[in-house]
All heavy atoms as an XYZ file, in Angstrom:
925
protein
N     111.051     90.484    202.959
C     111.670     89.931    204.150
C     111.171     88.509    204.341
O     109.982     88.278    204.508
C     111.323     90.819    205.337
C     111.810     90.312    206.652
S     111.381     91.479    207.948
C     112.958     91.687    208.667
N     112.065     87.551    204.300
C     111.720     86.136    204.462
C     111.689     85.789    205.947
O     112.240     86.510    206.777
C     112.742     85.278    203.732
N     111.043     84.678    206.283
C     111.086     84.222    207.680
C     112.542     83.997    208.096
O     113.417     83.796    207.258
C     110.318     82.897    207.656
C     109.542     82.911    206.386
C     110.279     83.791    205.438
N     112.780     83.983    209.404
C     114.121     83.761    209.909
C     114.674     82.412    209.471
O     113.930     81.491    209.124
N     115.997     82.307    209.503
C     116.665     81.094    209.042
C     116.198     79.859    209.804
O     115.933     78.825    209.213
C     118.179     81.256    209.175
C     118.960     80.080    208.613
C     120.459     80.266    208.801
N     121.380     79.404    208.164
C     121.355     78.088    208.062
N     120.362     77.422    208.537
N     122.304     77.400    207.461
N     116.077     79.948    211.118
C     115.668     78.778    211.902
C     114.251     78.340    211.538
O     113.958     77.140    211.479
C     115.788     79.056    213.397
O     114.958     80.122    213.775
N     113.370     79.284    211.273
C     111.992     78.954    210.867
C     112.004     78.274    209.497
O     111.325     77.265    209.285
C     111.106     80.219    210.851
C     109.759     79.946    210.204
C     110.932     80.757    212.256
N     112.793     78.800    208.581
C     112.883     78.209    207.235
C     113.442     76.795    207.296
O     112.922     75.885    206.647
C     113.738     79.086    206.328
C     113.151     80.441    206.033
C     113.909     81.199    204.951
N     115.354     81.106    205.039
C     116.150     82.061    205.506
N     115.636     83.203    205.923
N     117.458     81.905    205.531
N     114.489     76.595    208.084
C     115.093     75.266    208.208
C     114.107     74.294    208.845
O     113.947     73.158    208.379
C     116.420     75.336    209.007
C     116.917     73.951    209.385
C     117.469     76.089    208.220
N     113.433     74.731    209.907
C     112.455     73.868    210.583
C     111.317     73.491    209.638
O     110.961     72.313    209.517
C     111.910     74.570    211.831
C     110.807     73.808    212.514
C     111.065     72.602    213.139
C     109.513     74.300    212.521
C     110.051     71.884    213.770
C     108.491     73.604    213.143
C     108.756     72.389    213.771
N     110.742     74.466    208.949
C     109.626     74.200    208.031
C     110.061     73.279    206.899
O     109.324     72.355    206.515
C     109.073     75.506    207.476
N     111.249     73.494    206.376
C     111.750     72.639    205.296
C     111.987     71.222    205.802
O     111.644     70.244    205.116
C     113.045     73.232    204.701
O     112.746     74.558    204.208
C     113.582     72.379    203.569
N     112.552     71.088    206.992
C     112.790     69.754    207.564
C     111.475     69.012    207.796
O     111.367     67.808    207.501
C     113.574     69.876    208.858
N     110.466     69.707    208.304
C     109.155     69.085    208.514
C     108.547     68.670    207.173
O     107.980     67.579    207.053
C     108.210     70.028    209.299
C     106.775     69.495    209.309
C     108.715     70.219    210.721
N     108.684     69.511    206.163
C     108.163     69.172    204.833
C     108.855     67.924    204.288
O     108.192     67.001    203.795
C     108.347     70.350    203.876
N     110.172     67.869    204.394
C     110.924     66.715    203.883
C     110.546     65.449    204.657
O     110.310     64.384    204.064
C     112.445     66.977    203.950
C     113.245     65.707    203.696
C     112.831     68.061    202.953
N     110.479     65.542    205.975
C     110.095     64.394    206.800
C     108.700     63.898    206.431
O     108.455     62.686    206.335
C     110.159     64.781    208.279
C     109.843     63.701    209.291
C     110.843     62.551    209.204
C     109.850     64.290    210.699
N     107.794     64.823    206.194
C     106.424     64.456    205.819
C     106.392     63.789    204.449
O     105.714     62.772    204.268
C     105.513     65.697    205.831
O     105.544     66.271    207.133
C     104.082     65.343    205.459
N     107.115     64.346    203.494
C     107.153     63.759    202.155
C     107.723     62.339    202.219
O     107.177     61.409    201.604
C     107.964     64.646    201.180
C     108.246     63.917    199.876
C     107.219     65.944    200.910
N     108.793     62.150    202.966
C     109.408     60.826    203.053
C     108.505     59.811    203.750
O     108.306     58.702    203.246
C     110.758     60.911    203.771
C     111.866     61.645    203.034
C     113.113     61.750    203.908
C     112.186     60.956    201.714
N     107.953     60.179    204.906
C     107.144     59.216    205.647
C     105.799     58.951    204.970
O     105.406     57.799    204.787
C     106.942     59.672    207.088
O     106.252     60.887    207.114
N     105.102     60.001    204.586
C     103.810     59.807    203.917
C     104.008     59.187    202.539
O     103.185     58.389    202.095
C     103.060     61.129    203.790
O     102.668     61.595    205.059
N     105.093     59.560    201.877
C     105.401     58.944    200.585
C     105.631     57.456    200.709
O     105.198     56.668    199.863
N     106.304     57.045    201.781
C     106.518     55.616    202.025
C     105.181     54.884    202.144
O     104.985     53.833    201.529
C     107.352     55.420    203.298
C     107.361     53.994    203.774
C     108.185     53.053    203.162
C     106.537     53.575    204.810
C     108.182     51.728    203.572
C     106.527     52.271    205.231
C     107.351     51.342    204.614
O     107.334     50.042    205.028
N     104.262     55.430    202.946
C     102.972     54.773    203.126
C     102.137     54.822    201.849
O     101.375     53.898    201.563
C     102.209     55.378    204.311
C     102.758     54.936    205.629
C     103.450     55.823    206.435
C     102.616     53.630    206.060
C     103.978     55.425    207.646
C     103.141     53.212    207.276
C     103.827     54.109    208.068
N     102.277     55.874    201.076
C     101.561     55.962    199.803
C     102.024     54.869    198.848
O     101.211     54.151    198.264
C     101.774     57.354    199.165
O     101.235     58.342    200.036
C     101.106     57.450    197.809
N     103.327     54.731    198.702
C     103.879     53.707    197.808
C     103.562     52.313    198.337
O     103.162     51.416    197.583
C     105.399     53.903    197.623
C     106.023     52.742    196.868
C     105.665     55.220    196.891
N     103.688     52.112    199.650
C     103.368     50.811    200.249
C     101.906     50.438    199.998
O     101.602     49.284    199.701
C     103.623     50.830    201.755
O     104.974     51.001    202.027
N     101.031     51.417    200.151
C      99.615     51.156    199.928
C      99.308     50.773    198.494
O      98.426     49.957    198.231
N     100.038     51.360    197.572
C      99.829     51.020    196.153
C     100.399     49.645    195.804
O      99.765     48.855    195.103
C     100.488     52.069    195.260
C      99.763     53.390    195.128
C     100.624     54.377    194.364
C      98.419     53.208    194.461
N     101.599     49.378    196.280
C     102.274     48.134    195.909
C     101.746     46.918    196.648
O     101.642     45.841    196.069
C     103.784     48.264    196.142
C     104.493     49.320    195.313
C     105.980     49.364    195.671
C     104.310     49.059    193.825
N     101.440     47.083    197.928
C     101.005     45.941    198.736
C     100.049     46.404    199.828
O     100.424     46.469    200.994
C     102.217     45.247    199.336
N      98.801     46.693    199.467
C      97.858     47.174    200.484
C      97.626     46.164    201.602
O      97.270     46.533    202.712
C      96.571     47.450    199.718
C      96.817     47.109    198.307
C      98.222     46.668    198.147
N      97.868     44.890    201.338
C      97.700     43.864    202.364
C      98.665     44.024    203.520
O      98.406     43.550    204.620
N      99.779     44.700    203.290
C     100.732     44.953    204.370
C     100.165     45.984    205.340
O     100.393     45.906    206.540
C     102.080     45.448    203.795
C     102.752     44.322    203.025
C     102.992     45.973    204.882
C     103.993     44.762    202.280
N      99.402     46.927    204.821
C      98.877     48.010    205.654
C      97.575     47.646    206.348
O      97.339     48.054    207.478
C      98.677     49.274    204.814
C      99.941     49.856    204.175
C      99.587     51.039    203.302
C     100.950     50.238    205.229
N      96.702     46.914    205.667
C      95.414     46.535    206.245
C      95.075     45.100    205.874
O      95.398     44.647    204.773
C      94.263     47.458    205.759
C      94.424     48.862    206.280
C      94.143     47.461    204.265
N      94.410     44.374    206.778
C      93.991     43.009    206.441
C      93.027     43.023    205.257
O      92.187     43.908    205.130
C      93.279     42.533    207.704
C      93.703     43.465    208.789
C      94.072     44.757    208.122
N      93.158     42.064    204.361
C      92.290     41.978    203.192
C      92.632     43.000    202.132
O      91.860     43.219    201.196
N      93.786     43.623    202.246
C      94.170     44.690    201.335
C      94.451     44.255    199.922
O      94.592     45.086    199.035
N      94.556     42.955    199.695
C      94.851     42.485    198.348
C      93.606     42.348    197.468
O      93.712     42.056    196.289
C      95.597     41.145    198.417
C      96.982     41.329    199.020
O      97.587     42.385    198.793
O      97.432     40.413    199.730
N      92.432     42.594    198.039
C      91.195     42.538    197.255
C      91.104     43.779    196.358
O      91.827     44.751    196.523
C      89.995     42.465    198.195
N      90.199     43.733    195.403
C      90.072     44.819    194.415
C      89.675     46.155    195.053
O      90.226     47.197    194.695
C      89.066     44.430    193.340
N      88.729     46.135    195.963
C      88.250     47.396    196.557
C      89.343     48.123    197.328
O      89.544     49.329    197.114
C      87.034     47.133    197.446
N      90.081     47.458    198.217
C      91.156     48.175    198.906
C      92.248     48.673    197.959
O      92.821     49.734    198.178
C      91.722     47.149    199.892
C      90.606     46.202    200.126
C      89.870     46.149    198.819
N      92.508     47.931    196.893
C      93.513     48.384    195.918
C      93.043     49.670    195.218
O      93.828     50.593    195.017
C      93.798     47.297    194.889
C      94.687     46.201    195.413
C      95.146     45.313    194.245
N      96.206     44.433    194.624
C      97.473     44.798    194.836
N      97.820     46.042    194.704
N      98.378     43.918    195.180
N      91.769     49.714    194.856
C      91.229     50.919    194.213
C      91.246     52.093    195.189
O      91.620     53.210    194.823
C      89.812     50.664    193.708
N      90.853     51.830    196.431
C      90.865     52.880    197.444
C      92.287     53.395    197.669
O      92.504     54.604    197.782
C      90.276     52.350    198.754
C      90.177     53.401    199.816
C      89.238     54.410    199.719
C      91.032     53.385    200.905
C      89.154     55.389    200.698
C      90.956     54.355    201.884
C      90.009     55.351    201.780
N      93.261     52.501    197.708
C      94.664     52.897    197.880
C      95.112     53.801    196.732
O      95.854     54.762    196.940
C      95.555     51.665    197.980
N      94.661     53.508    195.526
C      95.029     54.338    194.377
C      94.432     55.744    194.488
O      95.114     56.733    194.210
C      94.577     53.674    193.078
N      93.173     55.833    194.913
C      92.551     57.144    195.103
C      93.254     57.930    196.208
O      93.499     59.130    196.077
C      91.063     57.007    195.442
C      90.199     56.715    194.249
C      89.585     55.481    194.087
C      89.989     57.686    193.278
C      88.790     55.220    192.982
C      89.194     57.431    192.168
C      88.594     56.195    192.028
O      87.812     55.937    190.941
N      93.589     57.262    197.290
C      94.291     57.924    198.389
C      95.686     58.373    197.950
O      96.147     59.443    198.340
C      94.382     57.005    199.610
C      93.039     56.721    200.257
S      92.093     58.211    200.676
C      93.181     58.973    201.847
N      96.341     57.564    197.136
C      97.675     57.919    196.642
C      97.614     59.178    195.779
O      98.494     60.040    195.873
C      98.273     56.763    195.858
N      96.582     59.288    194.965
C      96.446     60.479    194.116
C      96.361     61.741    194.967
O      97.020     62.749    194.670
C      95.206     60.350    193.229
N      95.595     61.689    196.028
C      95.468     62.842    196.913
C      96.778     63.117    197.647
O      97.186     64.266    197.796
C      94.327     62.624    197.900
C      92.978     62.794    197.221
C      91.920     61.873    197.811
N      90.646     62.038    197.148
C      90.333     61.488    195.975
N      91.195     60.766    195.336
N      89.146     61.680    195.440
N      97.434     62.062    198.090
C      98.713     62.230    198.783
C      99.773     62.824    197.869
O     100.553     63.686    198.290
C      99.207     60.884    199.323
O      98.391     60.439    200.369
N      99.800     62.374    196.641
C     100.803     62.867    195.694
C     100.644     64.367    195.483
O     101.631     65.107    195.427
C     100.736     62.082    194.368
C     101.256     60.670    194.590
C     101.506     62.779    193.264
C     100.962     59.701    193.462
N      99.415     64.839    195.403
C      99.181     66.280    195.214
C      99.668     67.058    196.436
O     100.397     68.050    196.304
C      97.691     66.565    194.926
C      97.401     68.052    194.974
C      97.299     65.980    193.579
N      99.291     66.623    197.640
C      99.707     67.334    198.846
C     101.213     67.246    199.069
O     101.862     68.240    199.396
C      98.970     66.779    200.069
C      97.513     67.190    200.204
C      96.846     66.420    201.331
C      97.406     68.680    200.454
N     101.770     66.054    198.890
C     103.209     65.894    199.092
C     104.000     66.608    198.001
O     105.059     67.187    198.270
C     103.574     64.408    199.132
C     102.931     63.612    200.275
C     103.289     62.137    200.162
C     103.307     64.171    201.625
N     103.474     66.587    196.795
C     104.120     67.331    195.711
C     104.150     68.817    195.987
O     105.139     69.498    195.716
N     103.056     69.338    196.537
C     103.012     70.750    196.915
C     104.041     71.080    197.986
O     104.729     72.098    197.907
N     104.159     70.200    198.978
C     105.173     70.418    200.017
C     106.565     70.468    199.401
O     107.350     71.384    199.680
C     105.135     69.293    201.055
C     104.068     69.356    202.130
C     104.154     68.133    203.030
C     104.209     70.621    202.951
N     106.884     69.483    198.582
C     108.220     69.410    197.972
C     108.472     70.617    197.064
O     109.538     71.238    197.114
C     108.370     68.107    197.202
N     107.496     70.950    196.241
C     107.654     72.048    195.297
C     107.875     73.386    196.010
O     108.826     74.111    195.715
C     106.436     72.140    194.378
C     106.435     73.323    193.410
C     107.547     73.159    192.371
C     105.083     73.465    192.738
N     106.995     73.712    196.958
C     107.095     75.010    197.621
C     108.326     75.102    198.519
O     108.908     76.178    198.672
C     105.816     75.333    198.388
C     104.639     75.546    197.481
C     103.422     74.953    197.743
C     104.743     76.336    196.347
C     102.332     75.141    196.908
C     103.666     76.534    195.499
C     102.451     75.937    195.782
N     108.731     73.972    199.114
C     109.968     73.980    199.906
C     111.165     74.218    198.983
O     112.057     75.007    199.302
C     110.123     72.679    200.675
N     111.187     73.537    197.827
C     112.298     73.701    196.883
C     112.353     75.116    196.321
O     113.432     75.678    196.136
C     112.177     72.686    195.749
N     111.189     75.706    196.074
C     111.136     77.066    195.538
C     111.314     78.136    196.611
O     111.393     79.315    196.289
C     109.793     77.300    194.830
C     109.543     76.505    193.558
C     108.133     76.764    193.045
C     110.581     76.836    192.504
N     111.321     77.708    197.850
C     111.391     78.626    198.988
C     110.238     79.624    198.954
O     110.399     80.809    199.240
C     112.737     79.327    199.036
C     113.870     78.360    199.212
C     115.190     79.035    199.215
N     116.237     78.024    199.273
C     117.505     78.291    199.291
N     117.913     79.541    199.256
N     118.379     77.331    199.349
N     109.089     79.120    198.577
C     107.856     79.910    198.546
C     107.184     79.732    199.909
O     106.385     78.809    200.107
C     106.957     79.444    197.405
N     107.540     80.587    200.862
C     107.210     80.360    202.256
C     105.726     80.459    202.561
O     105.200     79.654    203.337
C     108.030     81.296    203.143
C     109.495     81.150    202.867
C     110.340     82.104    202.368
C     110.285     79.962    203.000
N     111.601     81.583    202.210
C     111.602     80.266    202.580
C     110.019     78.660    203.416
C     112.635     79.341    202.588
C     111.048     77.728    203.423
C     112.338     78.075    203.021
N     105.009     81.413    202.005
C     103.562     81.525    202.280
C     102.789     80.342    201.685
O     101.973     79.744    202.383
C     103.006     82.857    201.755
C     103.523     84.069    202.460
C     103.091     84.091    203.896
N     103.663     85.267    204.547
C     103.421     85.616    205.772
N     102.608     84.912    206.512
N     103.993     86.675    206.288
N     103.027     79.979    200.422
C     102.354     78.776    199.907
C     102.742     77.516    200.678
O     101.900     76.650    200.922
C     102.801     78.696    198.449
C     103.182     80.097    198.086
C     103.731     80.698    199.345
N     104.010     77.426    201.094
C     104.441     76.268    201.884
C     103.675     76.221    203.200
O     103.234     75.145    203.623
C     105.949     76.312    202.140
C     106.505     75.163    202.989
C     106.257     73.810    202.318
C     107.987     75.367    203.253
N     103.470     77.372    203.821
C     102.712     77.421    205.082
C     101.296     76.887    204.876
O     100.783     76.129    205.709
C     102.670     78.843    205.624
N     100.663     77.265    203.773
C      99.308     76.780    203.487
C      99.289     75.266    203.314
O      98.442     74.579    203.899
C      98.752     77.457    202.231
C      97.407     76.927    201.739
C      96.313     77.133    202.774
C      97.035     77.569    200.420
N     100.226     74.728    202.552
C     100.236     73.281    202.311
C     100.627     72.529    203.590
O     100.106     71.447    203.850
C     101.148     72.920    201.116
C     101.149     71.427    200.864
C     100.696     73.648    199.867
N     101.499     73.104    204.404
C     101.802     72.505    205.707
C     100.539     72.452    206.565
O     100.257     71.432    207.208
C     102.890     73.309    206.427
C     104.320     73.140    205.927
C     105.210     74.250    206.477
C     104.879     71.779    206.299
N      99.767     73.537    206.563
C      98.525     73.575    207.347
C      97.506     72.564    206.831
O      96.831     71.890    207.620
C      97.941     74.988    207.329
N      97.400     72.431    205.519
C      96.485     71.431    204.952
C      96.903     70.022    205.351
O      96.059     69.190    205.720
C      96.433     71.556    203.431
C      95.740     72.802    202.886
C      95.946     72.904    201.379
C      94.267     72.785    203.235
N      98.203     69.745    205.299
C      98.696     68.436    205.718
C      98.469     68.205    207.208
O      98.179     67.091    207.629
C     100.182     68.286    205.360
C     100.381     67.828    203.948
O     100.293     66.648    203.657
N     100.637     68.757    203.047
N      98.583     69.264    208.010
C      98.293     69.154    209.437
C      96.835     68.761    209.644
O      96.522     67.915    210.496
C      98.601     70.466    210.155
N      95.943     69.351    208.848
C      94.527     68.990    208.933
C      94.283     67.533    208.592
O      93.513     66.840    209.271
N      94.951     67.046    207.564
C      94.815     65.632    207.181
C      95.300     64.742    208.320
O      94.644     63.762    208.688
C      95.595     65.344    205.875
C      95.694     63.850    205.620
C      94.951     66.046    204.695
N      96.446     65.084    208.896
C      96.990     64.275    209.993
C      96.091     64.332    211.222
O      95.963     63.343    211.951
C      98.405     64.738    210.341
C      99.417     64.470    209.257
C      99.623     62.993    208.992
O      99.563     62.166    209.887
N      99.866     62.667    207.731
N      95.455     65.462    211.450
C      94.524     65.582    212.576
C      93.328     64.650    212.386
O      92.910     63.964    213.319
C      94.070     67.036    212.727
C      93.308     67.377    213.987
C      94.123     67.063    215.220
C      92.941     68.851    213.969
N      92.796     64.606    211.178
C      91.686     63.682    210.893
C      92.164     62.239    211.034
O      91.449     61.388    211.588
C      91.089     63.954    209.492
C      90.070     62.889    209.121
C      90.465     65.341    209.437
N      93.379     61.942    210.569
C      93.937     60.596    210.750
C      94.058     60.246    212.230
O      93.836     59.097    212.629
C      95.314     60.481    210.085
C      95.234     60.399    208.574
O      94.133     60.217    208.026
O      96.297     60.534    207.925
N      94.400     61.233    213.053
C      94.491     61.017    214.503
C      93.136     60.619    215.066
O      93.039     59.681    215.868
C      95.000     62.297    215.205
O      96.291     62.613    214.691
C      95.072     62.120    216.703
N      92.101     61.314    214.647
C      90.751     61.008    215.126
C      90.342     59.600    214.691
O      89.775     58.833    215.479
C      89.739     62.063    214.626
C      88.311     61.643    214.919
C      90.048     63.417    215.238
N      90.658     59.242    213.460
C      90.329     57.898    212.970
C      91.055     56.852    213.809
O      90.452     55.862    214.249
C      90.679     57.756    211.475
C      89.767     58.645    210.636
C      90.584     56.294    211.024
C      90.200     58.793    209.186
N      92.337     57.051    214.042
C      93.096     56.108    214.866
C      92.545     56.003    216.273
O      92.451     54.902    216.842
N      92.155     57.128    216.847
C      91.618     57.127    218.210
C      90.275     56.410    218.286
O      90.024     55.652    219.222
C      91.489     58.558    218.728
N      89.414     56.638    217.307
C      88.102     55.980    217.343
C      88.225     54.472    217.130
O      87.372     53.717    217.591
C      87.137     56.562    216.289
O      87.711     56.415    214.990
C      86.844     58.028    216.568
N      89.305     54.057    216.477
C      89.546     52.614    216.273
C      90.391     52.014    217.393
O      90.710     50.843    217.357
C      90.214     52.393    214.926
C      89.330     52.806    213.749
C      90.054     52.656    212.449
N      90.640     51.330    212.335
C      90.233     50.374    211.522
N      89.256     50.618    210.704
N      90.827     49.203    211.500
N      90.765     52.839    218.363
C      91.576     52.409    219.508
C      92.909     51.795    219.067
O      93.357     50.798    219.623
C      90.809     51.426    220.396
C      89.496     51.953    220.850
N      89.373     52.959    221.784
C      88.229     51.642    220.473
C      88.102     53.239    221.971
N      87.380     52.457    221.187
N      93.539     52.425    218.074
C      94.831     51.974    217.573
C      95.876     53.007    217.970
O      95.920     54.114    217.422
C      94.775     51.791    216.059
C      93.828     50.675    215.644
C      93.657     50.555    214.144
O      94.173     51.421    213.406
O      92.997     49.602    213.721
N      96.722     52.648    218.906
C      97.670     53.588    219.495
C      98.644     54.155    218.470
O      98.830     55.376    218.396
C      98.435     52.909    220.644
C      99.333     53.819    221.466
C      98.522     54.923    222.144
C     100.101     53.017    222.491
N      99.273     53.301    217.673
C     100.253     53.786    216.688
C      99.601     54.691    215.649
O     100.191     55.694    215.237
C     100.938     52.607    216.005
N      98.372     54.350    215.223
C      97.666     55.154    214.224
C      97.058     56.412    214.834
O      96.476     57.227    214.125
C      96.575     54.326    213.529
C      97.117     53.322    212.556
C      97.589     52.034    213.240
O      97.480     51.875    214.443
N      98.133     51.119    212.469
N      97.188     56.565    216.137
C      96.758     57.782    216.806
C      97.959     58.678    217.104
O      97.958     59.867    216.770
C      96.018     57.464    218.128
O      94.901     56.617    217.827
C      95.541     58.723    218.820
N      98.987     58.098    217.695
C     100.148     58.886    218.110
C     100.979     59.394    216.937
O     101.428     60.544    216.957
C     101.023     58.071    219.059
C     100.402     57.737    220.404
C     101.378     56.936    221.256
C      99.971     58.991    221.138
N     101.201     58.563    215.928
C     101.993     58.982    214.766
C     101.390     60.198    214.076
O     102.053     61.237    213.936
N     100.131     60.110    213.651
C      99.509     61.276    213.024
C      99.401     62.489    213.959
O      99.528     63.626    213.511
C      98.114     60.782    212.629
C      98.282     59.314    212.469
C      99.287     58.916    213.511
N      99.204     62.240    215.258
C      99.129     63.366    216.197
C     100.456     64.110    216.244
O     100.480     65.355    216.244
C      98.743     62.869    217.593
N     101.552     63.377    216.260
C     102.880     64.020    216.261
C     103.093     64.810    214.975
O     103.584     65.949    215.007
C     103.978     62.971    216.430
S     104.016     62.256    218.081
N     102.712     64.220    213.836
C     102.863     64.931    212.569
C     101.945     66.147    212.504
O     102.343     67.201    212.009
C     102.622     64.002    211.378
C     103.864     63.350    210.886
C     104.186     62.073    211.273
C     104.736     64.024    210.047
C     105.350     61.457    210.841
C     105.905     63.434    209.603
C     106.214     62.148    210.001
N     100.726     66.025    213.000
C      99.810     67.173    213.004
C     100.413     68.319    213.806
O     100.370     69.483    213.375
C      98.455     66.767    213.583
N     101.016     67.998    214.941
C     101.635     69.023    215.773
C     102.824     69.664    215.062
O     102.928     70.898    214.986
C     102.071     68.413    217.105
C     102.722     69.369    218.097
C     101.747     70.459    218.510
C     103.209     68.612    219.309
N     103.725     68.846    214.517
C     104.890     69.379    213.806
C     104.483     70.234    212.608
O     105.014     71.335    212.405
C     105.781     68.239    213.322
C     106.713     67.608    214.337
C     107.392     66.377    213.732
C     107.746     68.599    214.812
N     103.555     69.722    211.809
C     103.102     70.455    210.630
C     102.422     71.766    211.020
O     102.634     72.802    210.390
C     102.155     69.581    209.802
C     102.815     68.418    209.062
C     101.803     67.328    208.747
C     103.478     68.912    207.795
N     101.602     71.719    212.060
C     100.917     72.921    212.515
C     101.881     73.975    213.031
O     101.747     75.164    212.721
N     102.873     73.549    213.809
C     103.863     74.497    214.329
C     104.673     75.091    213.179
O     104.949     76.296    213.153
C     104.775     73.815    215.373
C     105.978     74.678    215.716
C     103.988     73.478    216.632
N     105.056     74.256    212.214
C     105.818     74.763    211.064
C     104.998     75.780    210.275
O     105.502     76.846    209.899
C     106.249     73.605    210.166
N     103.729     75.467    210.027
C     102.866     76.401    209.292
C     102.703     77.702    210.064
O     102.823     78.794    209.502
C     101.500     75.758    209.029
N     102.427     77.595    211.345
C     102.226     78.785    212.182
C     103.486     79.637    212.219
O     103.415     80.868    212.150
C     101.802     78.366    213.593
C     101.577     79.528    214.490
C     102.374     79.940    215.520
C     100.494     80.451    214.447
N     101.847     81.057    216.114
C     100.695     81.387    215.478
C      99.379     80.573    213.634
C      99.814     82.440    215.712
C      98.497     81.632    213.875
C      98.712     82.535    214.890
N     104.641     78.988    212.320
C     105.907     79.720    212.362
C     106.126     80.515    211.080
O     106.580     81.661    211.116
C     107.070     78.756    212.578
O     106.956     78.117    213.824
N     105.816     79.907    209.953
C     105.964     80.616    208.678
C     104.959     81.753    208.551
O     105.278     82.825    208.030
C     105.809     79.653    207.498
C     106.968     78.704    207.241
C     106.611     77.730    206.129
C     108.243     79.463    206.894
N     103.752     81.526    209.008
C     102.713     82.553    208.887
C     102.953     83.739    209.818
O     102.505     84.851    209.533
C     101.336     81.952    209.150
C     100.837     81.006    208.062
C      99.555     80.326    208.495
C     100.645     81.755    206.751
N     103.647     83.519    210.910
C     103.944     84.614    211.847
C     105.023     85.538    211.326
O     105.146     86.671    211.781
C     104.423     84.046    213.186
C     103.346     83.536    214.046
C     103.866     83.236    215.415
N     105.322     83.522    215.499
C     106.114     83.080    216.442
N     105.659     82.319    217.356
N     107.396     83.386    216.440
N     105.807     85.066    210.378
C     106.905     85.883    209.843
C     106.311     87.093    209.122
O     105.275     87.005    208.472
C     107.747     85.053    208.886
N     106.975     88.221    209.210
C     106.459     89.420    208.537
C     106.466     89.265    207.019
O     107.323     88.590    206.451
C     107.427     90.520    208.981
C     108.614     89.838    209.531
C     108.212     88.450    209.912
N     105.481     89.869    206.390
C     105.413     89.866    204.929
C     106.472     90.810    204.357
O     106.854     91.788    205.013
C     104.041     90.342    204.465
C     102.895     89.344    204.588
C     101.573     90.067    204.295
C     103.078     88.193    203.654
N     106.918     90.563    203.140
C     107.814     91.525    202.488
C     107.128     92.877    202.377
O     105.906     92.951    202.269
C     108.057     90.909    201.106
C     107.655     89.489    201.224
C     106.636     89.410    202.317
N     107.885     93.934    202.363
C     107.315     95.293    202.328
C     106.406     95.516    201.135
O     105.381     96.139    201.266
C     108.422     96.326    202.351
C     109.150     96.366    203.653
C     109.874     97.680    203.804
N     110.616     97.669    205.041
C     110.176     98.218    206.155
N     109.018     98.803    206.177
N     110.914     98.184    207.238
N     106.772     94.985    199.967
C     105.935     95.224    198.780
C     104.610     94.473    198.837
O     103.688     94.808    198.140
C     106.705     94.865    197.500
C     106.973     93.409    197.360
N     108.038     92.790    197.986
C     106.335     92.448    196.672
C     108.044     91.506    197.686
N     107.014     91.269    196.891
N     104.499     93.445    199.692
C     103.253     92.669    199.804
C     102.404     93.122    200.991
O     101.299     92.692    201.137
C     103.571     91.186    199.931
N     102.936     93.971    201.850
C     102.215     94.389    203.049
C     101.143     95.402    202.736
O     101.065     96.056    201.777
C     103.191     94.963    204.066
C-alpha cells in the first residue's frame, strides 16, 4: 500500500523544487562563487564550493532518484536529511543576521520536513509490516 496520491504528489513536488533550487545554488557556487559570497573568486572559496557541491549532488541525486523510482520510504529519509541540512543553514543565517539566508532555508526545512513526515505516516505495505 503506497501513500495517498496527494502525499505522493506533494513529496514529489517538494523534491523537484529542492533539486531545482539547491541545484541552482550548487552550480552557481561552482561557476562563480564570487556571486554568492564576497571574495569567492579566491582559491579557498572555490575549493570549498567544490566540496559543498559534491555533498549537494549526492543529496539532490538521492531526491531525484527516489522520487523517479517512487521509492517512498527512501525518499522520506532523503527528504528528512535535506530538512536537517536546511535547518542548519537556517541557524547559520540567523547567527549571521541575514534575513534571506534565514527565511529561505527555514521555509525549505519546513516543506521538506512535512513531506518526509507525510510519507512516513503512510502505512507500510502488508508484506513489509
